[in-house]
N, C-alpha and C positions, 0 to 999 in steps of 0.2 A: 705466394710461392714463383708466381711467373714474374709480378715485379723486379721482387732481387735474382731471378734466373738471370736478369740482363745484362749481370755483371761478367756472365763467361759468352756473352755476344760476342761477335766480331766487331758488329758496330760500335761497343763502348768501349772498346780497348783503343778505338783511333784517336787517339789523342797526344797530346805531349806530355802527360803524367804519368808513373810507375804506378803498375797494378801488381795486385788485386785492391779494390777498395772495400772496404770493408763497411757497411750503414751499422748505425747506432740503434738502440734497440730503446736507451734510458739514456736517461742525463746523467743521472748518477753514474755512470761507464766513463764520461767523459769530466768527473774532477779533477782538477788539476792538471790537464792532460795540454798537448799543445794541438790542438785541431786543426784540418784541412775541409773546408768544405766546398764542392765541385758543382758547377751548375752546368748540369745537363739536360735541361728543357730548353726553351726559347725563353725570350725578355721578358713576356709576364710573367712566366713560371718564377722566373728568378725576382721578379717585384714580389710576387707574392709570399712568397717565402722567406724573403730574407726578415719579415716580420718577426722570425723564428731566434733569427741571431742575435736580439739583447737576452734573451733565454740564458742559449746556450753559453753564453760569455758572461753569463754569473757565477757559472760553475768551474769553465776552462780556463786553464791559462795564458792561452792567446787562441787565436782563431786567424786563421786564412782564409780570407775568402775569394776564391779563383769564380770570376765575374768577368764576361764582356766589357771591356774599356766603354763604350757608350756608358755604361751604367755607374760605374765609379762614382762621377761624383754627384748623382741621387744618393748613395751611401754615406757621405758625407759624416752624416750624424751617429752611426754606430757608435759604441764605445769602444775604450781609450786602448783596448785589448784583440781588436780585431784590425787587423791589416785585407785592404782589397790590391788583390792582384789581377791583372790583365789576365783573363783565361786563354790568350793565343799566346802569351811569352810561354817561356819553355820551362819549366821548373820541377824539381821530384817533390815527392810526396811523400 
């Protein structure tokens, strides 16, 4: 409960994204949809959690992965329906 409440904090809203974000609970909610995945932790967290993107890509129509620019070359082997975008760019979700 406390982890999810971070979406309401001032800290979480200080970015270049349009909020609110909705965390997903089940992969079935993503079937056939366009999904935005936003990095909110450090570089190590992003490296650890990117391993779940291929599983999500199996059911999602497309995924836009907002990640620090320095990690984009590391993620070059992700499925073709995943687009990596620098999280420091201005984009609307």
